[in-house]
N, C-alpha and C positions, 0 to 999 in steps of 0.2 A: 569361341574363336572360329574364324572362318578362313580357310586358306583360299587365296584368290585364284590360284592355279598351280599346276605342277609343270614347271617349265624345264625342258632339257636344253641346256645351253652347251654347245660344243664349240670350244675355241681351240684352234690349232694353227700351226704354221707348217706348211708343207713346202719344203725346199729340197732340191736334189742334194743328197749327201748330208742332210740335216735331220736331227731328231725331231719328232712331232709331239707337242704337249697339247692335250685336250682336257677341258674341265667341264664336268656336268654339275649344274646348280639346281636344286629342287625348286627354289623360288627366288627371284631377284626383287620382286615387290610383294610384300606379304603384310599380314596384320600382326599386331602385338601378340606375343605368345606362340608364334609359329616356329616349329623346329626347321632349321635350314640344314640340308645335307649337301655337302660338296664332295665330288669324287674326281680325282685326277687320273689320267692314263696317258700312255705313249712314251713314258720315260721310265727309268729304273728306280730313282729315289726322288722324294718331293719334300719341300719345306714350305710352310704356310705362315703368313704374318698378317695381322689386321688390328684395327682399333677396337673391334668388338671381341668379346671373349670366345675363344675356340677351345674345344675339348682336347686338342693336340696340335702341335706345330710340325709334325712329321707323319709320313705315311700317305697312302693314296686316298684316304677318306677322312673328312673332318666334319664334325657336327657343331652347331651353334644355335642358341635361342637368344637372339639379340634384343636389346631394348629398342624403344622407338628412336628412329634416326636413320641417316644414310651412312653406309660404311663401305670402305674399300678393302678387298681381300687380295693379297699378292701371293701367287703360287709360282714357285721356282722348281723346275724339274731338271734332273741330271742324268745323262746317258753315259755310263762308264765305257761302253764299247766304243762309241764315237767320240768320247771325251767332249761332250757337248752339253750346253745348258739352254733352257728356254724359260721364259717368264710370261705369265698371263695375269692381268688385273681384272677382278670381278667387282662390280658395284651392286650393293644390296640395300634396298629401302624398306624400312619397317614402319607402317602407319599405325596410329593409335586406335584402340578400341573405344567405343562409347561406353558410358555408364548407363544403367537402366534401373530406375526405382519406380515402383507403382504406388501411387497414393490413392486411397479410397475415401469417398465422401462419408463413408460409414465408420471412419477411424475412431471417432469419439464414442461410438457404440460398440467398441471392440470388434469392428468389421461385421457386425450383424445388421441385417435389414429385416423388416417385418415382411411376412409372406404377402406378396402382391406389390411390394415397394421395390425401389431401385437404388442402386449405388452407382455413382459416376467414378470410373477408374481413369486415372491420368498417368501417362508414362512421362517421367521426367528424366532428362539426360543432360550431361555436362557438355555435349558437343554442340557447337554452333552450326555444324554442317549435318543436319539431320535429314537423311534421305527418306526413310520410311519407318513405320511402326506396324507390326502385324500381331494380331491377337488370336489366341486359341485357348480352349475350344470355342467354336462359334455358338455353342448352346446358350440361349437366352441373352445373347449380345445383340445390340442394335446395329453393330458394324464389326468388321474384323480388321479394319485398318484405321489409322489416324491416331493422333495423340490422345484423344478422349473417346471413351466408349461407355455405354450405359448397360449395366447388367441387371437383369430381373429374374434371378434364379428361383426355383421352387424348392431347392435343397442346396446344401453346401457344395460349392464348386471352387476349384483353384484355377484362376485364369493366368495365362502366361503372355507376356509381351516381348517380342523380339525387336530390338531397336537396331537399325542399320544406318551408318553414317555415309558420307559421300565417298569415303575410301573403300566402301564395301565391307567394312569391319562391323561386327555385330556384338551385341550383349543382350542378355536375357534377364527379365525380372518376373516375379510371380506374386500374386495376391490372392488370399482366400476370401471369398464372400460367403458369410454364414447367414442362415435364415432362422428367424424366430416365428413362432406360431400363436403366441398367447399374449393378450394385453395384460399390463400390470394391474394388480388389485391393491388398493391402499385406502387410508383415511387420513384426514387432515384435522388437527386440533388447533384452536386459536384461543390464546389466553393472555390477557382478557380480550373480549370481543369489541370493546369500546375503550378508548384511551383519551387522555388529555394531551394537548400539545406539550411536547417535551418528554412524554412518557413513551414506553415501548410495549409491544405485545410479542409473545413468542409463538411461532408457527412450528408445529411438530407433525412430520409425516410418518405414519406407521404403515409399513408394508404387510400385506398378507401373502406369504410365499416369497418368491424371488423378485426383487426389484433392483436393477443394477444402478440406477441413478435417479435423483430428484433434482430438478432445475426450477428456480424461482425467478419471477420477473413481475414488475420492473425492479431492477436491483439498486436503483439510486437511493432508496430509503430502507434498504435491507443490510443486515450485517454480512451477508454473503449471497451468492447466486446459486449455490448447490449445497447438498447435504440434507440430512433428515431434520435438522433443527436450524432455524434462522430467526433472528430478532428483527422486528419492523419498528421504525420510529418516524412515521409520517407526521406532518403538521396539519394535514387536511385529510378527509376521508379518501381512501385509495383502494382501488380494486387490484388484487394480485392474482397471478396465475401460477399454478404449480404443475409441471409436466413430469410424469413418472415414465421411466423407460425400463423395459424388460426384453433383453435380447433383440433390440432394434424396434420393438413395438412400443408406441407411445400413447399415453392417455393424459388429457388435461382436466384440471378442475380450477374454477375461479371463485373468488369470494371477496367481500369488501370489509375492510377494517375501518370502522367509523371513528371519527375524531371529534370530540366535543368542541364547541366554540368557547374560548376562554372568557372570563368575565371582563367587562369594560370598566376601567378605573380612571379617576382623575384626582388631583390633589391640590389643595389650596392652603394658605397660611394667613394668619391674622395680620402679619406685616412682612414685607420683603426687605425692609430697611435694616441696617445693622442694629443690634441691641447691645446693652451693657451686661456685665456679669450678673447683676441682680434683677434682670428682666426675664420675661417669659414670652413664648410664642405659641399660639394655638394652631395646630395642624389638623386639617379635616380632609378625610378621604371620601369621595363619592363613588359608590359601586352598588348599583341596584341589585345585582345577583349575588353579592358576597354575603356569606354567613359568618365569616371569621377573618381575623386579621392578625398578621405577625408584624410587629413594629420593630425595626432594626434601628435602635437609638444609638447615640454616640458611645455610651458606656454600658448598654444593656439591651436585652431582647425581651419583648413583651408580646404574649399571645393573648388575644382578647376578642370579644365581639364588638367592642367599641370602635367606631370609625373616627374618633376625635381624641387627641391627646394634647396636653399642655406640656411644652418642652421648656425646661429651665437648665441650660448648659452651665457647667461650673468651671469652664476653662475657655480662654480666648481662642479664636480661629474660626475656620469655616467648618460647620458641622453638617454632615449629610444624614438625612432621615429617609430610610427606605421602608415602604409598607408593602407587604405581600397580601393580596386578597384571595380568599378561598371560597369557591361557590359550593353549591350542594352536591356537585359531581366530583368534588375535591380537585377541580381544575384551578390553576393559579395564574394570576397576573401580578405585576408589581409596578409601583410608581415611586418616584424619589423627589425630594426637594432639599434645599440647603438653607442653613441659617448662619449668618455672619455674626460672630460675637467679638466685641471689642474689649480690650483690657482696661476696664474702668467701671465705675459705679455711678448710679444716678441718685442714690439716697441710702438711708440706713434701715435695715429690716426691723420688724416687730417694735417700731416706735422708740427705739433707743436713740435719743438725741445726741448729736455730736456737740461736745462742749468746747471750751476754749482750747486751742492748740498751743498757746503760748507757754504752758507749763508742763507739756507732756508730748513725747514722741513715741510712735509705735511703728516698727518696720520689721520686715522679714529678710534675713540674709544668712548665708552659710548654714542652712538647715536648722535655723533657730529664729524664733520671734523675740525681738528685744523691745522692752518697755523702759523708757527713760523718763524720769519725772523730776520736776523742780522741788517737789516736796515728798515726804516719805509715803511710800505706797502702802495702801491698806489691803487691796485684793485685786486679782486679775481673773477674769472669766473668759472662756472660749466657747463660741457657739458655731454651729453649722448653719447653712442657709435656711434650714427648716425651723430654726430657732431653738434647736435642742442644745442644752448645755453639755458639752463633752469634756470639759476640763476646768478645774479651779486651782488657782495658785495663790497662796498667802503672800502678802506683800512684806510682812515682817519688818516694816519700817525702813526697808532699803530704798535707795533712790533708783536702782537699776535691777531689772529682773529679766532672765532669759528662759524661754520655753522651747525645748527641742521639738523639731517637727519631722524628724526622719521616720517616725512610725505612723505619721498621718497619711491618709489617702490624699491624692491630688485633688485640689478644689479650692473653693472660696470659704474663708472662715471670718468671723467677727470677733475681735478682741475688745473687751470692755474692761478698762483699768480705772481704779478708784484710788486717789491719793488723799492726803490730808486736806488739800485745798482745791482739787479739781477732779473731774471725771471725763473720760474720753472713750469713744467707741470708734473703731476703725476696721475696715475690711482688709484682709491680706490674702494673697493668692499663693498657695503652696503647690509646687510642682513635684 
């Protein structure tokens, strides 16, 4: 705090036969936090009143430490001998102090600079009416006034800034600038040193002695920009820089993480037209650098060295086939195609001929296959699309037979029914 001045103000009224009241005020214009002392004389008793807080309202001396603003103080004196009163009004103005905060460019390094390096110190204040900033000590400063100064000390120094506003009120801030003398010592591990697109490598910084921080760049393809361990996931070969810091002293190292080129793949199929449930499509993948493939089929996954597969869907709809190609570096690429399967058939598998439908009906409904015949049934056989016999049912001379399907896997089946006078084969789709 700064007291603008010590003002003796004597206010009195001198009239023949009248009592004389005078008031002494230490400051009528002062800065925030200034103690104001007011003393009255010339009368026998005194009363004081004001909008600011007074330590007493009676007596010849009053003290106050008013807040920012302008205040009026009324002093009334009484002379018992002359039975006379007199009044004086004093105006007091208190101006605000500025704030003072010093920011250092070395703040991220715990206010350390390396020996021979500099820190910029900036005085920040909340006042819009900034008259001046003065700095001390002048040792290793490029200037002793101004908002910004540059410090280049050879050992730790505490710098002080005094901020003065246009009211003449002041505030003080301080900042320590510390000095480091030794570069950091460290090593960097890269594992693995070469990756495939989509994979990652781990960078590990190992300090020897004290290292206060490790910073990594460029950060766009890193899991973080600081710390002893970061993961990198570039899609192309990238050069990275790691900066180690010890008490303001920095040391860089750069290295390149190589990224393999992924295999180039294409896919074709024997037909792009819709197929029936009992048809197949041959899918072929071309990849000169691939040594292995993973086929993602509609109902299974196949890992093989074959680049061609025959696909026989067993349910209608659009079926997506995805193939992942793997090269000798274990890098991967993928291609996809789709097959549209219609709910119908073009013929009968394994040469079982369809006979007259006039005397026999075969259909699937409500989790069961029903065979109805115009003549007694002898036998019913069920096959899958591979021609494997999976179930046989005796006809027992009945005209109708029902086969439960709730335990069957979804797909296409062939029912061959033989009666006394006819034989029929029919495909059914079980969901």
